[in-house]
BAZATI-421362 format. One line per field, with one value per residue (C-alpha): x, y, z; residue number from 1; residue in one letter. Coordinates in Angstrom, 2 decimals. Layout:
xx	(X, ...);
yy	(Y, ...);
zz	(Z, ...);
filo	(NUM, ...);
lokol	(A, ...);
//
This chain:
xx	(201.86, 202.32, 205.21, 208.15, 211.23, 213.20, 212.97, 212.82, 209.34, 208.44, 210.72, 214.06, 216.24, 216.64, 213.94, 212.50, 209.00, 207.31, 208.33, 212.06, 213.68, 211.66, 210.88, 213.96, 214.97, 213.92, 210.24, 209.56, 206.61, 207.44, 207.48, 204.34, 205.65, 208.84, 206.74, 204.66, 207.78, 209.39, 206.20, 206.15, 209.78, 209.01, 205.97, 208.07, 210.31, 207.44, 206.11, 208.03, 209.25, 208.69, 205.59, 205.03, 204.94, 201.69, 202.33, 202.48, 199.23, 197.54, 198.80, 197.48, 194.11, 193.86, 194.69, 192.08, 189.43, 190.18, 190.07, 186.73, 185.28, 186.35, 184.12, 181.07, 181.27, 178.78, 177.47, 173.83, 173.01, 170.53, 167.84, 168.27, 167.50, 169.71, 168.02, 170.33, 169.95, 171.74, 171.52, 168.66, 166.61, 165.73, 167.21, 166.87, 167.29, 169.79, 169.83, 172.27, 175.97, 178.70, 177.20, 178.29, 176.80, 178.25, 179.89, 178.83, 177.80, 176.68, 175.11, 173.85, 172.36, 169.48, 169.29, 165.94, 165.54, 162.75, 162.68, 162.37, 158.90, 157.78, 154.98, 152.60, 150.31, 146.91, 145.03, 147.95, 151.68, 154.07, 157.30, 160.16, 160.88, 162.93, 163.27, 159.49, 157.03, 154.42, 151.36, 149.62, 146.10, 145.31, 141.51, 141.37, 142.53, 140.87, 137.26, 135.15, 131.43, 129.70, 126.87, 124.21, 125.49, 127.50, 131.04, 133.75, 137.35, 139.73, 143.54, 145.32, 148.69, 149.68, 152.74, 154.17, 157.28, 158.64, 157.52, 160.44, 158.99, 158.35, 160.72, 161.11, 157.46, 158.10, 161.23, 159.87, 156.09, 155.95, 157.33, 156.35, 155.69, 154.67, 152.18, 150.70, 150.26, 148.78, 146.25, 145.19, 144.95, 142.74, 140.49, 140.05, 139.28, 136.70, 135.02, 134.88, 133.65, 130.97, 129.44, 128.84, 126.86, 128.75, 127.76, 129.39, 132.48, 132.89, 132.37, 132.39, 133.75, 137.32, 138.81, 136.73, 137.47, 141.26, 141.15, 138.92, 140.95, 144.16, 142.50, 141.20, 144.60, 146.41, 143.98, 144.25, 148.08, 148.32, 146.17, 148.55, 151.56, 153.09, 155.25, 154.17, 152.92, 150.61, 151.62, 149.13, 146.45, 145.91, 143.33, 144.82, 141.80, 138.10, 136.06, 133.24, 134.33, 135.61, 132.75, 130.04, 131.90, 129.96, 126.63, 127.87, 128.95, 125.45, 123.96, 126.41, 125.42, 121.75, 122.41, 124.17, 121.21, 118.92, 120.99, 121.04, 117.22, 116.75, 119.02, 117.14, 113.81, 115.13, 116.38, 112.99, 111.20, 113.53, 112.61, 108.82, 107.92, 109.16, 107.27, 104.08, 104.51, 105.02, 101.90, 99.89, 101.08, 100.17, 96.64, 96.15, 97.32, 95.00, 92.07, 92.84, 93.06, 89.71, 88.16, 89.45, 88.10, 84.65, 84.42, 85.52, 82.96, 80.19, 81.11, 81.17, 77.76, 76.32, 77.75, 76.36, 72.91, 72.98, 73.90, 71.12, 68.62, 69.61, 69.29, 65.89, 64.60, 65.61, 64.20, 62.09, 60.93, 64.31, 65.86, 63.24, 63.79, 67.51, 67.23, 64.91, 67.29, 70.28, 68.40, 67.27, 70.86, 72.20, 69.59, 69.67, 73.36, 74.50, 72.11, 71.78, 68.88, 67.26, 64.90, 62.21, 59.78, 56.33, 54.83, 57.06, 57.28, 54.43, 54.36, 57.63, 60.37, 59.73, 60.20, 63.75, 66.61, 67.64, 69.60, 72.12, 72.60, 75.11, 77.57, 77.31, 79.71, 81.73, 80.63, 82.82, 81.98, 81.15, 82.49, 79.38, 79.76, 77.09, 78.20, 78.00, 78.14, 81.31, 81.51, 79.87, 76.88, 73.82, 70.80, 67.78, 66.01, 62.31, 60.23, 58.57, 59.02);
yy	(225.22, 229.01, 230.55, 231.61, 233.70, 231.64, 228.38, 229.72, 228.35, 225.36, 226.41, 226.15, 227.50, 230.93, 233.58, 233.30, 233.59, 231.64, 234.26, 234.60, 236.45, 236.87, 240.15, 242.31, 243.88, 241.07, 241.41, 244.55, 246.73, 250.30, 253.13, 255.29, 258.21, 258.30, 258.43, 261.35, 263.19, 262.85, 264.20, 267.23, 267.97, 267.86, 270.15, 272.71, 272.95, 274.13, 276.74, 280.06, 281.09, 277.73, 276.22, 279.11, 281.80, 283.70, 284.18, 280.46, 279.82, 282.60, 281.21, 277.77, 279.14, 281.31, 278.41, 276.27, 278.96, 279.48, 275.72, 275.56, 278.46, 276.89, 273.93, 276.21, 276.15, 273.83, 273.15, 273.18, 271.07, 272.17, 269.85, 271.02, 273.99, 274.85, 275.53, 277.36, 276.80, 278.58, 276.88, 274.79, 277.83, 278.30, 281.59, 281.37, 279.35, 279.43, 278.39, 276.26, 276.87, 277.34, 278.70, 279.41, 279.06, 278.89, 275.55, 272.88, 273.09, 276.70, 276.25, 273.45, 272.98, 270.80, 270.23, 268.70, 267.68, 269.76, 268.26, 264.57, 263.20, 260.70, 258.16, 256.85, 253.83, 253.58, 250.31, 248.20, 247.66, 246.97, 245.13, 243.69, 240.14, 237.52, 239.72, 240.18, 242.76, 241.62, 243.48, 243.02, 244.27, 246.28, 246.00, 248.21, 251.08, 250.26, 249.43, 252.60, 253.44, 255.30, 257.80, 255.13, 252.85, 250.45, 249.34, 249.90, 248.66, 251.53, 251.47, 254.74, 256.45, 259.94, 261.70, 264.55, 266.63, 269.08, 272.63, 274.70, 277.86, 276.49, 273.59, 274.67, 273.76, 270.24, 269.82, 271.27, 270.61, 266.98, 264.28, 261.37, 262.80, 259.54, 258.54, 262.03, 262.37, 258.87, 259.64, 262.89, 261.07, 258.29, 260.81, 262.93, 259.87, 258.56, 261.96, 262.28, 258.71, 259.21, 261.99, 259.85, 256.79, 253.58, 253.57, 256.95, 255.95, 252.78, 254.44, 258.16, 259.99, 258.80, 262.02, 264.33, 262.20, 262.41, 266.18, 266.79, 264.54, 266.35, 269.71, 268.54, 267.13, 270.32, 272.46, 270.23, 270.03, 273.80, 274.25, 271.96, 273.93, 270.75, 272.34, 269.66, 269.98, 267.24, 266.55, 263.88, 261.53, 258.48, 255.75, 252.33, 250.11, 250.87, 247.66, 246.25, 243.97, 240.59, 238.78, 240.51, 241.42, 238.89, 240.38, 243.87, 242.74, 241.38, 244.67, 246.52, 244.29, 244.98, 248.74, 248.53, 246.67, 249.35, 252.09, 250.25, 249.82, 253.46, 254.63, 252.49, 253.89, 257.46, 256.82, 255.44, 258.37, 260.88, 259.30, 258.78, 261.99, 264.31, 262.21, 262.41, 266.14, 266.60, 264.54, 266.53, 269.78, 268.53, 267.57, 270.93, 272.79, 270.71, 271.42, 275.11, 275.07, 273.27, 275.73, 278.69, 277.10, 276.42, 279.90, 281.44, 279.40, 280.33, 283.97, 283.79, 282.07, 284.66, 287.49, 285.91, 285.49, 289.13, 290.26, 288.11, 289.54, 293.07, 292.32, 290.66, 293.76, 295.84, 293.55, 290.65, 289.21, 289.13, 287.69, 284.94, 284.06, 283.91, 281.85, 279.38, 279.01, 278.47, 275.89, 273.95, 274.10, 272.63, 269.89, 268.89, 269.55, 266.58, 263.99, 262.24, 263.70, 264.02, 266.90, 266.47, 268.90, 268.04, 268.67, 266.22, 262.47, 261.68, 257.96, 256.31, 258.54, 257.87, 254.14, 254.59, 253.64, 257.27, 256.61, 254.47, 256.84, 258.97, 258.38, 260.56, 263.45, 264.57, 267.77, 270.81, 273.37, 276.81, 279.96, 280.28, 276.79, 275.07, 272.18, 272.55, 270.07, 269.29, 270.16, 267.46, 266.84, 266.77, 268.42, 268.96, 272.09, 272.00, 274.72, 275.46, 274.89);
zz	(73.03, 73.47, 71.69, 73.97, 73.26, 75.79, 74.07, 70.52, 69.97, 67.87, 64.96, 66.79, 69.58, 68.00, 68.47, 64.95, 63.71, 60.97, 58.32, 59.25, 62.06, 65.20, 66.93, 67.51, 70.77, 72.91, 71.87, 73.86, 72.66, 71.32, 73.84, 73.25, 75.26, 73.16, 69.98, 71.31, 72.42, 69.00, 67.36, 69.61, 68.76, 65.02, 65.44, 67.33, 64.28, 62.14, 64.56, 64.53, 67.97, 69.54, 71.09, 73.40, 70.69, 70.27, 66.57, 66.02, 67.85, 65.86, 62.59, 63.42, 64.48, 61.35, 59.11, 60.85, 60.50, 56.81, 56.17, 58.04, 56.10, 52.83, 53.52, 53.04, 49.26, 47.55, 44.03, 42.97, 39.91, 37.19, 38.54, 42.14, 44.34, 47.31, 50.65, 53.09, 56.83, 59.68, 63.02, 61.58, 60.45, 56.78, 55.48, 51.66, 48.52, 45.67, 42.05, 40.10, 40.16, 42.81, 46.02, 49.56, 53.01, 56.51, 57.01, 59.47, 62.27, 61.85, 58.43, 56.23, 52.77, 51.56, 47.79, 46.70, 43.04, 41.46, 37.93, 38.85, 38.12, 40.77, 40.34, 42.99, 42.39, 44.04, 43.95, 42.76, 43.23, 40.38, 41.03, 38.97, 40.09, 38.24, 35.14, 34.67, 35.84, 38.35, 39.62, 42.93, 43.54, 46.67, 47.11, 50.19, 47.97, 44.62, 45.60, 45.63, 45.93, 43.08, 43.30, 42.47, 45.28, 43.11, 43.69, 41.08, 41.03, 40.06, 39.69, 38.85, 39.01, 40.05, 38.68, 40.76, 41.29, 43.81, 43.10, 41.75, 43.27, 46.79, 47.41, 51.06, 51.65, 50.40, 52.59, 55.85, 55.69, 54.53, 56.77, 54.46, 50.96, 49.27, 51.96, 52.15, 48.36, 48.08, 50.83, 49.09, 45.73, 47.12, 48.91, 45.77, 43.60, 46.04, 46.17, 42.36, 41.79, 44.43, 42.38, 39.28, 38.28, 37.57, 33.89, 33.31, 35.31, 33.23, 29.82, 29.13, 32.18, 32.35, 30.97, 33.17, 36.24, 35.64, 35.17, 38.22, 40.51, 39.47, 40.22, 43.65, 44.59, 43.67, 45.63, 48.71, 48.61, 48.17, 51.25, 53.12, 51.86, 50.50, 47.79, 45.27, 41.69, 40.34, 36.76, 35.72, 37.04, 34.80, 35.25, 34.64, 35.18, 35.71, 36.05, 38.17, 41.03, 39.87, 41.56, 39.49, 36.31, 34.17, 35.25, 34.45, 31.02, 30.39, 31.46, 29.18, 26.25, 26.95, 27.05, 23.72, 22.21, 23.66, 22.07, 18.76, 18.66, 19.70, 16.93, 14.39, 15.59, 15.39, 11.89, 10.81, 12.40, 10.73, 7.35, 7.83, 9.63, 6.82, 4.29, 6.32, 6.78, 3.03, 2.22, 4.73, 3.21, -0.26, 0.84, 2.53, -0.56, -2.80, -0.47, -0.48, -4.31, -4.56, -2.16, -4.15, -7.39, -5.97, -4.46, -7.75, -9.71, -7.29, -7.49, -11.32, -11.42, -9.08, -11.18, -14.38, -12.82, -11.70, -15.23, -16.79, -14.31, -15.14, -18.83, -18.29, -16.54, -19.51, -22.31, -20.97, -24.29, -25.94, -22.81, -22.57, -26.24, -25.79, -22.65, -24.45, -27.37, -25.10, -23.08, -26.17, -27.47, -24.25, -24.17, -27.84, -28.45, -26.39, -28.00, -31.36, -33.25, -36.67, -37.28, -39.97, -41.38, -40.14, -43.55, -45.47, -45.27, -42.99, -44.02, -44.93, -43.57, -39.91, -40.60, -41.95, -39.54, -39.24, -36.08, -37.93, -40.85, -38.99, -36.17, -33.11, -33.37, -30.35, -28.79, -28.24, -25.61, -26.82, -25.29, -23.18, -21.76, -23.97, -26.23, -29.99, -32.86, -34.65, -38.35, -40.43, -38.18, -40.41, -39.04, -41.21, -40.26, -40.72, -42.25, -38.97, -35.30);
filo	(1, 2, 3, 4, 5, 6, 7, 8, 9, 10, 11, 12, 13, 14, 15, 16, 17, 18, 19, 20, 21, 22, 23, 24, 25, 26, 27, 28, 29, 30, 31, 32, 33, 34, 35, 36, 37, 38, 39, 40, 41, 42, 43, 44, 45, 46, 47, 48, 49, 50, 51, 52, 53, 54, 55, 56, 57, 58, 59, 60, 61, 62, 63, 64, 65, 66, 67, 68, 69, 70, 71, 72, 73, 74, 75, 76, 77, 78, 79, 80, 81, 82, 83, 84, 85, 86, 87, 88, 89, 90, 91, 92, 93, 94, 95, 96, 97, 98, 99, 100, 101, 102, 103, 104, 105, 106, 107, 108, 109, 110, 111, 112, 113, 114, 115, 116, 117, 118, 119, 120, 121, 122, 123, 124, 125, 126, 127, 128, 129, 130, 131, 132, 133, 134, 135, 136, 137, 138, 139, 140, 141, 142, 143, 144, 145, 146, 147, 148, 149, 150, 151, 152, 153, 154, 155, 156, 157, 158, 159, 160, 161, 162, 163, 164, 165, 166, 167, 168, 169, 170, 171, 172, 173, 174, 175, 176, 177, 178, 179, 180, 181, 182, 183, 184, 185, 186, 187, 188, 189, 190, 191, 192, 193, 194, 195, 196, 197, 198, 199, 200, 201, 202, 203, 204, 205, 206, 207, 208, 209, 210, 211, 212, 213, 214, 215, 216, 217, 218, 219, 220, 221, 222, 223, 224, 225, 226, 227, 228, 229, 230, 231, 232, 233, 234, 235, 236, 237, 238, 239, 240, 241, 242, 243, 244, 245, 246, 247, 248, 249, 250, 251, 252, 253, 254, 255, 256, 257, 258, 259, 260, 261, 262, 263, 264, 265, 266, 267, 268, 269, 270, 271, 272, 273, 274, 275, 276, 277, 278, 279, 280, 281, 282, 283, 284, 285, 286, 287, 288, 289, 290, 291, 292, 293, 294, 295, 296, 297, 298, 299, 300, 301, 302, 303, 304, 305, 306, 307, 308, 309, 310, 311, 312, 313, 314, 315, 316, 317, 318, 319, 320, 321, 322, 323, 324, 325, 326, 327, 328, 329, 330, 331, 332, 333, 334, 335, 336, 337, 338, 339, 340, 341, 342, 343, 344, 345, 346, 347, 348, 349, 350, 351, 352, 353, 354, 355, 356, 357, 358, 359, 360, 361, 362, 363, 364, 365, 366, 367, 368, 369, 370, 371, 372, 373, 374, 375, 376, 377, 378, 379, 380, 381, 382, 383, 384, 385);
lokol	(X, X, X, X, X, X, X, X, X, X, X, X, X, X, X, X, X, X, X, X, X, X, X, X, X, X, X, X, X, X, X, X, X, X, X, X, X, X, X, X, X, X, X, X, X, X, X, X, X, X, X, X, X, X, X, X, X, X, X, X, X, X, X, X, X, X, X, X, X, X, X, X, X, X, X, X, X, X, X, X, X, X, X, X, X, X, X, X, X, X, X, X, X, X, X, X, X, X, X, X, X, X, X, X, X, X, X, X, X, X, X, X, X, X, X, X, X, X, X, X, X, X, X, X, X, X, X, X, X, X, X, X, X, X, X, X, X, X, X, X, X, X, X, X, X, X, X, X, X, X, X, X, X, X, X, X, X, X, X, X, X, X, X, X, X, X, X, X, X, X, X, X, X, X, X, X, X, X, X, X, X, X, X, X, X, X, X, X, X, X, X, X, X, X, X, X, X, X, X, X, X, X, X, X, X, X, X, X, X, X, X, X, X, X, X, X, X, X, X, X, X, X, X, X, X, X, X, X, X, X, X, X, X, X, X, X, X, X, X, X, X, X, X, X, X, X, X, X, X, X, X, X, X, X, X, X, X, X, X, X, X, X, X, X, X, X, X, X, X, X, X, X, X, X, X, X, X, X, X, X, X, X, X, X, X, X, X, X, X, X, X, X, X, X, X, X, X, X, X, X, X, X, X, X, X, X, X, X, X, X, X, X, X, X, X, X, X, X, X, X, X, X, X, X, X, X, X, X, X, X, X, X, X, X, X, X, X, X, X, X, X, X, X, X, X, X, X, X, X, X, X, X, X, X, X, X, X, X, X, X, X, X, X, X, X, X, X, X, X, X, X, X, X, X, X, X, X, X, X, X, X, X, X, X, X);
//
């Protein structure tokens, strides 16, 4: 049942509400015109000379202008740069501290953070769900073609920050910074991976790839006027595609075995080759020594023959006698012998075992090359020859 002031409502005959007395003054709403009139009367008391005074209007306008101008002060933090705009046009930038620009709507200030390092993931997405970190692969970004027409799965991150020297380029030239930087990063990585073979990408070229991709990204973003500095490019995962990773591991194991066998062969060669070269040098030196000895002996024999011939021309008889004696000495000096006088012992002495009476004595070469008997060799010289 609707509440009525005539009947007093459901709580009795008197006009009372549920919290005590009911609305006073018969429940009539307040007079809005009376409230506005009272406000105007109070305002007239504060304005000198009444509402129609020019001085009062000027004071109000001046106060409003000063209050509006005071709103132009702003503070730039140490990690920020202030970009001043007037009627939407960029007019300059300011450093940290208390600064001033025309207040809104004439002027405005944009304060990008230039020391914050931002990270962009390419090939994967990392999220924190239910108090644990989860990663989600993005194959359309991670699968890339190498220079030898193989496919490699690469996940990497890019760390970047707003350029402190050109923050206005970042603010006014990039509509979607994260998407633009990710597109440039993916393009640079595909270009660099396409220049290399998959074996180098998987093993030795990680560092060069990171450095080259960072350089390519910085050059491209500078050409765009992006106002972004690339701090680091870091490869997180470089693997063959999941479908063929076992085959690639087998190939990698075979390459390692190949390298091991090659190293063993090179080690063996480095040991055997010097030995063979040393033996060859020894043989060559021995042959050269033998050649020099033979040549020297031949030259000595030729010189001796020449000297004997010259002597023979001077005294033939003496030379023949000397040559005969030297020849007999060479022939008989190396054999066991007993010399008997032909005039003595014609009968019995030849029957004696003369060969066993003395042991053969070793021969010693003379200065002229002919052997001679050792002391103690008994030779019986006959009366005649």
